[in-house]
N, C-alpha and C positions, 0 to 999 in steps of 0.2 A: 432433664431426662436424657437417657441414652437412646440412640437410634435403635430401630428394629421393633419387633413386636414386644409389647410389654405384658408378659404372662401374668404378672400379679394383678394388673389392672383388668385383664380379660377374665381371670378367675374371679376377681372381686365382682365383676359385672354379673357373671353367672350366679354367684352367691346371692347378690342383691335380687336377681330375678327369682331365685328359689324362695327367699324370705317373703317377697311380695306375693308369690304364688300362695304360700301358706296364709298370709294375711288376707289376701283377696278371697280365698275359699272360706275363711272364717267370717269375713265381712259379709259375704253373700247371705249367710244365715243369721247374722246378728240382728237382735230385735230392733236396733235403732236404724237399720238399713232401710232403703226404700222398699216398700212391699212389692212383691213380684206381680201382683194383680193390679197395681196402681196404673190407671190409664188416663191420668190427668194430662191434658194437652199442653204442649209447650206454646208459649206466646212468642211474639217477635223477639229480636235480640235483646239480651240484657235483663230478661224477666227473672226474678229470683223467687217467685211464688206463683202458683197457678192462678190464672184469671180466665174469665170466659170470653175469649175473643177468637176470631178465626185464625187458624194456623197459617204460617207463612207458606207460600207455594214453593214447590221444588221444580225447577225448570230443567228440561233435558239438556240444555246447553249452558246453564248457569246454576249450579247446585251449591248452596251454602256459601254466599259471598261473605257473610259475617262470621265472627268467631263464636256463634251461639251453638248451643247443644243441637246436634243433628241426629239424634238417635231415631231415625225415621223407619217407618215400615217399608218393606221391600216392594218396589213397584217395577213393572216392565212396560215398555212402550211397544205395543204391537203395531202392525202396519196400519190397522184401522183405528188406533187410539190417538188421542190428541197429543201434541208436543208437550204442553205445560200442564202439570197436574197439581192438585191441591191435596197432598197426602195427609193422613192423620199422623201426627207426631206425638210420641209418648215418651215418658220418662219411666225410670224404674226397671223392673225385671224384664219388661217387654222391649228389649233392645234387639237390634240386628245381631244375628250370629256373627262370629268373627269373620267368616268367609264372605260376608256381605258388606262389611263396613269399609268406607273409604278413610284415608288418612285425615281428611278434613273433618269428617264426622267423629272419628275416634278421639282425636286430640284437640278438637275445637280450634283448628288452625286459623289464624287471622287474615290470611291472604285472600285477595279477590280471586275467585275460582270460577273457571269455565269448564264445563264437562260435556262429553258426548258419549252416548250409549251405543251399544251394538246395534240396536234396532235403527237408530238414526244413521249410523254408518252404512248399514245395508241399503237404506232407502235413498241415500243422497250422494254416495261416493263410489267411484270406480276404484275399488281398493286393490291396488296392485302391490304396494309396499306398505308395511305397517305404519310408517310415518305419514302416509296419505290421510290417515284418520284425522289429523289435526290441521290440514292445510287450509281449511276455511275458518279456523278459530281466530279470535281477535289478536291482532298484533303479531301474528306468527308468519314467518317465512321459512319454508323448508327447502333446502337446496338439494333436491333429488333430481339428478340429471337424466336418469333412465331407470327402468324397472330393474331392480336388483343392485342398484348403486350401493357401494360399500362406503362411500364418502358423502354423507348426507347430514351435515350439521343443521342446527335450527337457529334462526335469528328471532329474538323476542322484542319486547317493547323498546329497550334501551341499548341493545347491542345487536351486531350483525352476524352473518353466517361465518365470518372468519374468527369469531370469538366463542368457540365451542365450549370452553371451560367456564363460561359465565352462566350456564344453566345445568341442572341436574335432571337426568332421565332415568326412571326406574320402571321395571316390569316385575310385578309381584315381589317387590323388595330387592330385586337384583339390580345393581347399578349398571346401566348400559352406557353411561357417559364415560368416555375414555379420557381421564385426566392425566394421561401420559403426555398430552400436548394440548395446545390451544389453537387449533387450526381446522381447516377443512380437508386435510389429507388423511391417510390411513392411520396416522399416529393419534390424531385428536378427534376423529369423527365417532359418533355414537355407534354402538353395535346393534342397530335396529334389526338387522337381518336374523338375529337370534330369536326373534318373535315372528311367528307365522301370522299373516293377516287374519286368518279364520279363527284364531283362538282369542282375539281381543273381545273382552266383555264391555269395557268402558275405558275412557281416558279422562283424567282430571289434570287441568293446567292451573297452577297456582302462581300468580304473578308477584314478583318482587321479593326482596330479602326480609320479609316482615315476620317470619316465624323463627323462633330460636331453635326449633327442632332440626333445622337444616344448616349445612355448612355454608361458608362464605361463597361457594360457587353458585349459590342460589340468587346471585345479584339479579339475573334476568328472570329467573323463576324455576319452578319445579314441575316436571311432567311425570305423572304417575299412570302407568298402564296396568290395568287389572285384567287378567285372563280368566277364561271360563272354567268352572268346575261343575260336574254333573250333580243333579238331584235324584237321578234315576238312571237306568241303563239307557245309553244312547250311542249312536254312531252316525257317521256321515262321510260324504265324499264331495269334492269340489273340483271342477275343471274350469280354467279360465284361459282365454287366448286373447291376444291383442296384436294389432298391426299398426305400425307407424309409417306414414308416408313422409319422406324427408327430401327436401330440395334446397341446397345451399351451395354456393360456389360451383365446383365441378362434381358434387355428389348429388345423385338423384337415385333413391333406392327405397325399398320397403323393408322394414325391420320387424321381425316377428318374435313373439314371446309366448311361451306356454307355462302355466303353473298348474300342478296337480297336487291335491291335498286330501288327506283323510284323517279321521280321528275316531277313537272309541273311548267311552268312559262309562263309569258305573258308580253308584253310591249304594252300599250295602250296610245297613245299620249305621255304625259310626265311621266306617271306612269308605273313602272315595278315591278314585283314581281317574286319570285321563292321559291318553297318549295321542300326540299329534305328530303328523309327518307331512312335510311339503317338499315338492321338487320343482325347481325353477330352471327353465332353459330360456335365456333371454339374450337378445341382440340389441345393441345400442346404436344410436346415430353417432357420427364422429364427435368425440369429446374435446379433442385438441386439433389445432391446425399448425402446419409447418409454415412459418412466416419468416421473412428476412427484410431488413432495411435495404433501401436502394443502395447498391454497391457503388463504390467510388473507383473500382478497379476495372480497367478495360479488358474485354475478353481477348484470349490468346488464339492463335491459329488452330491449336488442337482441341479447343473447347467445343463440345457438342452444342449445336444450335437447338434451342428448346423453345417450344410454344406451350400455351395453356396456363401460364401464371395469371393470377388476378391482381391487378394493380389497385391499391387502396391506401389506407392510412391506419396506423395503430391507434390505441385509445388516446394517446397524447398528440395525435395528428401529425406524427412523423410519417413520411411516405414509406410504404412498404409493399411487398409482394406476398401473396398467399400461394404457396407452391403445392399444397396437398393437405389431406386430412389424416388424422392420427387417432389412436386409442378408440378404434371401432371395436367395442368389446363384445365378446361372446362369453357369457358367464353361465355356469351350471352349478346350482346350489342345492344342497340337501339339508333340511333342518329337522332334527328329531327332538321331541320334548316329552319327558316323563314327569308327571305330577302326582304326588300322593298326599293325602290328608287324612288325619285320624282325630276324631273328637274324643279326647281322653275323658272328659266330663262334658256335660251340656254347655259349660262355659270355658273350657280350655281346649285348644286345638293345636295340633302339631302338623306342619306342612313341609314338604320337601319337593324341590324342583331340580331336575337334571336336564341340561340341554346340550346338544351337540350340533354344531353348524359347520358345514364343509363347503368350500368354494373352489372351483377350478375355472379360471378365466384366461382367455387369450385375447390380446389386443392386436389388431392388424392396422395397416396403414394403406393409404391410397394416394398415389402421385398424380397430380394434374398435368405434369410436364410430358411432352411428347417430342420425339425426334422427327426428322423430315419424313420418315416412313410411317409415322403414327405409333411407334412403339413407346411404351412407358419408360421414363427416365427416373432412376432412383439413386444414382450414385455418380461420383466423378465430378469434373468441372463442366459446367454448362454455360452457354452464352444466351442470355436473355436481354434482348434489345441492345446488344453490343457491350454488355457488362458481364463480368465473370462472377459466378456463384459456385461455391464448393458444397456439394451435397454429401461429402464424406469426410468431414473434419475428424481429427483423431479423437477416439473414445466417445464421440457424440454424433453419430450419423443422423442426417435429417429425417430419414424414414427408418424407424426402428420400432418393431413391435415389442411385446413383452408377455410373460406368462406369470400368472398369480396362482399360488397354492396356499389355501388357508384352512385351518381346523381350529375351531374355538370351542372350549368347554365352559359351561356355566353351571354353577351350583347355587342353590338358595335354600335356606332352612329358616323356619319361623315357628316360634312357640309363643302363644299368647293366651291371656285370659280375657274374658268378657262378661263379668258378672253384673256390671252396672252398679255395683255397690261402692263401698268406701275405697277399695283398692282394686286396680287392674294393672297388668304388667305385660311386657312383650320382650322377647329376646330374638334377634334376627342376625343372620350372617349371610354373606354372599361372596362368591369367588368367580372371577373371570380369568381364564387361562388361555393364552394364545399358544396352543400346543405346536402349531406350525403356521408360520406366516412369512412367506417368501415371495419376492418379485424378481424374476429373471429377465434381463435385457441384454442385447448384444452391444458390443462396443465397436462393431464394424458395420459397413453398409449392407443392405439386403442381398446384394449379389454374393456376398461371402457368408452372411449370417445363416443362410439355410443350406449351405453346402456341406455342413457337417463339421463337428469339432471347431466351430467358430468361437472366438473368445467373447467374454462378456462379464457381467457383474451380477451378484446376487445380493439383494437388499433384504435383510431379515429382521423380523420382530419376534421370532420364535422364542418362547420362554418369558416374554413380557406378560404383564397382567396386573391384576389388582384384587384385593379383598377388602371387605368391610365387616365390622362387627358393631351392633347397636344393642344396648340394653335400655329399656324405657319403662317408666312407671307413671301411673295416674292416681292421684289422691283426691278424693271428693269429700272434704270435711263438711259436716252440716253446721252451718253458722246462720241462724235465723235472724239475728239482729243486724249483722253487718252484710247480709246478702249471702249468696252461695258462691263457693270457689270450686274450680276444677284445676288442680295443679298437676301439670305434667313435667317430667324431668327425665334426663337420660345421659348416657355416656356413648360416645362414638369413637371408633378407631378405623383408620384406613391406611393401607400401604400400597404404593404403586412402584412397580419395578420395570425399568426400561432397559431392554437389551436390543440394541439397534446397530449391529455390524453390517458392513458392506464388504463382500468378498470378491476378489478376482477369481475367475474360473476359465479354464481352457475350453469348456463346452457349455455355452450359456443355456442350452436347452435342458441338459440333464447332468452335467458334470458337477462334482463337489467343489466347495470353496477351497481354493489352493493357497491364498494369501489374503491378508487383511488390507483393504484399501482405506476404509475409515471404520471407526467404532465409537459408539456413544453408549455409556451405561450410567445408571444412577438410580437412586430411590428417593421418594418423597413420602412422608408420613404425617398424618394429622390425628390428633386426639382432641376431642371436644367434650365439654361438660355443659349441659344446658338445663334451664328451668323456665317454666312459663305458667302464668296464672291467668285463667279466664274467670274474671270476677264479675258476677251479676249483682251490682251493688244497688240497683233500683229496678223497678218493673220495666222501665224502658231503656235502661242503660247497661252497657257492658264495657269493662276495661280489661283488655288483655295486655299483659306486660311480661317481658322475659329478657333473658340475656344468655349469651353463649360465650364461653371461654375456650379458646383454641390454642393448642400448642403444636407448632409445625416444625418439621425437621427435613432437611435435604442432605443426603450424604452418599458416599461411595460413587461420586461423580468422576468418571474418567473418560477422556476423549483422545482418540488416536486418529490422525489424519496423514495423508500422503502430501508432503510439501517438498518440492524440488526433487522428486523421485525417491525420497526416503520417508520413513514413518517418524512422526513426532507425536509425543504424548503430553497431554495437559491433565494433571491431577487437580480436579476442581475442589475448592475449599468447601467444607461443610457449612450449612446455613441453618439458622433456627430463628423462630419468632414466637412471641406469645401476644395474643390480642383478645380483647373483650368487646363483644358486639351487643349493645342494648337494642331492644325492640319494644314497640308499643302500639296499640290501636284502641281508639275510643269509638264505640258504636252506639248510636241513638236510634230508637224506633218510635218516632212521635205518633205514628199511625200504624195500624196493622198492615197497611200496604206499602209502607215507606221504611227504608233503612238508610242511614247515613253513617259513614265511617271516615275516620281520619287516622292514618297510620304513618309511622316513621320507623326506620330501621337502619342500622349500620351493618356492614359486612366487609370482610377482608378476603380477597381472592388471592391465594398463594400461587406463585409461579409453578408451572408443571415441570416435569423432569426434562422434557425436550427444550423448554425455554431456558432452563438453568444451565444444563450441561451441554454447552455448545462451544465451538471454537471458530475463530476467524483467522484467515491467513492474511498477514500483512507483509509487505515488501515483495521483492522479486529476486530471482536468481539465488545467489549464495546467501543473501541477507533475508530471504523469506523465512517466516516463522509462524507457527500456529500458536495463538494466544486465546485466553478466555475473552469472549466478546464483551461480556458485561458481568464481572464478578459481583457488582453492587446492585443487581436488579432488585427492586423493591416490590412488595406485595401491593395489589390494587386495594385502595381504600374507598369504599362506596358508602355514600349517605343518601338514602332514598326516602321519599315520602309520597303519600297518595291521599287524595280526598275523593271519596266515592259516594254516589247517591243512587239508590235503586228504588224503582217504583213498580209495584205489581198490580196488574189488572186481571180481569177474568181471562184465563187462557193466554196470558202474555206477561211480559215484563220489559223494563227499560233500565239500563244502567249507564251512568256517566262517571268516568274516572279522570281526574286531573292528577298527573304524576310528574315527579321530578327526581332527577338523580345527578349527583356530583361524584365523579370518580377522580381521585388523585392517584397519580402514578399508574395510569392505564398502560397496559403492556402491549406493545406493537413491534413489528419488525420495521426498521427504518434506517435511514442513512445517518451515521454519526461519525465522530472523530475518535481514532484509536492510535495509540503510540506503539511503535515497534521498539521493544526493549533492547534490541541490538544496536540499531542506528539512532535511537531516541528521536526519530522523526514521527510526526503526527500526520496521519493520512485519513481520507474518508473510507468508510467501510459500511456494509449493511449487516446489522445484527439486531437481536432482541434488546429493546431498551424501553424506558418509561416515558410516557407523555405526561407532562406536568399535571394538567387538569382538563377534564371534559365535562361540560355541563349539558344536561338534557332536560327538556320540558316537553310535555305532551298532553294530549287529550284523547281518550278512548271512549267510544260510544258503542254499546252493544244492546241489541234488543231482539225480541221474537214475538210472534203472535200466531196462535193456532186458530184455525177456522176463521181466517181473516177474510172479510167480505162475504165469502160463501163457505159452507161446510166442507171440510176436507182440504182447504188451502192453507198451508203453513208458510210463513215468511220469517226468515232469520237474516239478520244483517249486522255488520259491524264496520266501523271506520276508525282509523287511528291517524292522528297528526303528531309529528315529532319534529322538534328543532333541537338538534344535538350539535354542539360546537366545541372545537378545541380551543380552550381558553389560554393554555400555556404550553408551549413546546419550543422554548427558546434555544435549547441546546441543539436540537435537531435542525432548527431553522438556520442556525449559524453554520452548521456543517453543510447544509444544502447550498447556502449562499457561497461558501468557499468552493464547492464543487462546480457551480455554474451550470450552464446548459450542457446537455449531452445529446449525441445523435438520436438516441431513442426517446428523449424527452426534452424538447427545446425549452420547456418551462420548469425544469428541475429545480431552479433556484427560488421559485415562488415559495414564500413561507407558508407553513401549515396553520399557524395560530390564527384563529378566527374562522377556520374552514369547518365543513361538516365532518362528523365522524364517519369513517369509511363503512361501507356495506349497510348503512341504515337509511332506508328511503324516508322521505318526508311524509308521504301519504301511503296508506295501505287500506284496502277495503275489500269486503267479501259480502256476497248476497247469495242466499239459498232459498229458492222458491220451490215448494213441493206440493203436488196435488195428489191426494189420496182418494181416488175415484171410488174404491170400495175396499173390502178387506183383502182382495187379491191383487190389486194393481195400484201402483204409484209411479209418478214421474217427477223428475227434479231437474231444474235449470239452475246452475251455479256459476257465479262470476267472481273472478279474483282480479284485483288491480293493485299495482305497485307503481309509484312514481320512480323516476330515475334515481340512481345513487352513484357514489364514487368509490373507487377502489384504492386511490392514492390519498395519503394524509393531506397533501396540499391541493387536492381536488383538481389536478390538471388533466385527468383522464376524462375529457369531455366528449370524446367520440365513442359512444357505447356500442355502436353496431360494428364491432370488430372483435377478433379473438382477444380475450382478457378484458373486454369492455363490459359495462353494465348498463342496461337500458330499462326504461319503463316497460310495463306489459299490461295487457288487458286480455284475459283468457276466459272463455266460456266453456263449460262442461255440461254434458247431458247424461242423465241416468234414467233408466226405466226398469222397473222390477215387476215381475208377474209370477204369482204363485199358481202353478199349474194344478197341483194337487196339494194335499196336506204335507207330503214329503218332498215334492219336487218344486224347485224355484228356478226361474230363468231371469238373468240380469243382462242388460245390454247398455252400451253407452259410448259416448265420444268425448275424449278430452281434447281441449284446444280446438273446438269445432270451428272457430274463426281463423285458425292457422296463423296465429301471431308468431312471427319469427323473432324471438327475443333472446337476449344474452344476459347471463349472470356469470361473467368470466368465461363460461362455456356456452355453446349453443344449447338451448333447452328443447325438449321434445316438441315436434310439430304435431299436426292432427293425428290422433291415435284412436283406433276403434277397439271396443271391448265386447267380448261375448263370454257369458259365464253360465254354467249349469250346476246346480247344487242339489244334493240329496241329503236329507236329515231324517233320522228315525228316532 
């Protein structure tokens, strides 16, 4: 196949959807279809004919763990209603309308799934960011550093927060995951901010790569956000304020945030619409710190004597000084969302979403250094304890702020049928366009940076983005002797475009880019074909089996970089791969209250554009040259399995999952050996490369109980234990051994083989205890725990309580909700009430107070 969009395949997909539309419409009225008034109840997983037993319960935090039919009646959890319900589950024409179905229900997906509803979010979470909705879910770690953070990746069961490309995040079918990169920076972090917290209806988390319906980036799992649409005329407004008290090193301050939101929506006959707007004005605590290793240079006579530095050690225990704080962000964000839906027929629905998100942010710095008169020191040579330190190195001043300007457009369109008959189909497309995405920073110290016309650099992602197209079908043949089948299938296309130049400018605050400093461009494209059969071959048994064929291409990769004062360009070679990923899950329901499942699945995670299209500078002086860091980078090959058991009791449930994952060719940034083509000398360098193999084993326990001990007391909890080890990384270990100790890391030569996978804690646990006193008042106490983790592949960063370190944490949050009248609701809370000062590379928020007032009509 040739690179680029494949028009014939896209047109074929639309044609396929049209044929299925005609077929499904005919099937809905066919005499051999399921009768529309058939209210036969579904039994537990795997049943292929009606039997008279109690239906399986639907839990508010664990909905449809098995791949069984889940065409359930729509239920809502009000403040005074229990957490776990026993809904009536039916087959036939009495199915959920398209706007109510989840992906799990519609396609009978086989992954273990945990879900949270809007009512539960309101009662238990201080929802400042959309990703806060999932922070108490099993095996989830969200790296949100402050309210409004634009770099907030998610870690799941088997991968950490630096592997953003190992999970997929959707909102109403629009892909929020930025597969331009695989990191926790602006390139690879999800676009959470394009979703307003108040529009979330529910979130479903599907763990592992066990469904053929999703690409290989589902190694960790899939997060689906469903937003609200009205059933009648409605409008509302919401005001939220928060205050964080922060005290660390020489910074002691209070940081305030305000969010104002409103919405209006209506459903008139077959047409419905909703418009949401939110405005965020947020201030963060320091996100970075200016640190330096202890200098070996004695101070000179002209160096300014400075005090105020904090002595300590870096994560690898090398002695250092903390000179000040950086990236104290002030962000102003506006989010607009227009949603339209039209029911063409009772079973066919067309929906369109248009989103516009804008961000203006300024990051400031704070120097802890003072001269003899008590004045702040931010530039020049300083004398600290008799040693010289340069605060103004060329092009990288110690104290430098920055300005961010971002505009992101998002589009999503969905056309689907929902007859419940022999055929159903769906056609969906999404587009994320980074209309403007720039970060401006000075290359001179603060004394010159704000004097006007000071030079700097502009880092841009403007024009980058991605689009997706999916065509799906569902075929439900009636086979009485061999059981019932529900066969889903589809075609997927995506294209990612990376445009990442860095320009030199004469005025870093407002000037245009005048010359190129570096530039990285390239595209990646994937086309997938998949099929999956949910086969109920016995009353108590279901076997879901499927496969996904993916064709991947990377092309148009060009890198330009400044080496030795001149520009050098590397034209990257095109890459392609074709892989098939089989999936399967066997589910057994020996009792109405028990479900047992065994799943296995393979997935291939292809390298992102920023991982592939990179350059590395080797050599110095006249022999320095820019080369492709790793032209032979391989795709990640994951083989995962899970054994799960679930037990339902009255108003409660308990699930235990044993999971395993083996990843070959895991992609990380690490030290390796690279050869200078001019001198033919091999030297150490840091670039993206493969880790031979990582093996992960774990246990996840999740449960909940409504009206526990006393009426109105709800308890939800989960705990995860993981042992993830690097089994083979010999090439990088040899390079590290050749490098030997460094001033920044005395243990740099320690091999990584046998060590823990970075950014993946061994223990994680959450507990949510809610008391519903009556229909108007509830209060919740929530606790999050994570054991320590490592950031380095060889696990030598053992000092977590330092900038770039990682620590354990135990955080308690409080939430209280009071419904004043039918329309007015007040919510108050405290996050990190115990004021745990913990680090996940960055210092995380300390004690934060929330107050919220909401009006709904």
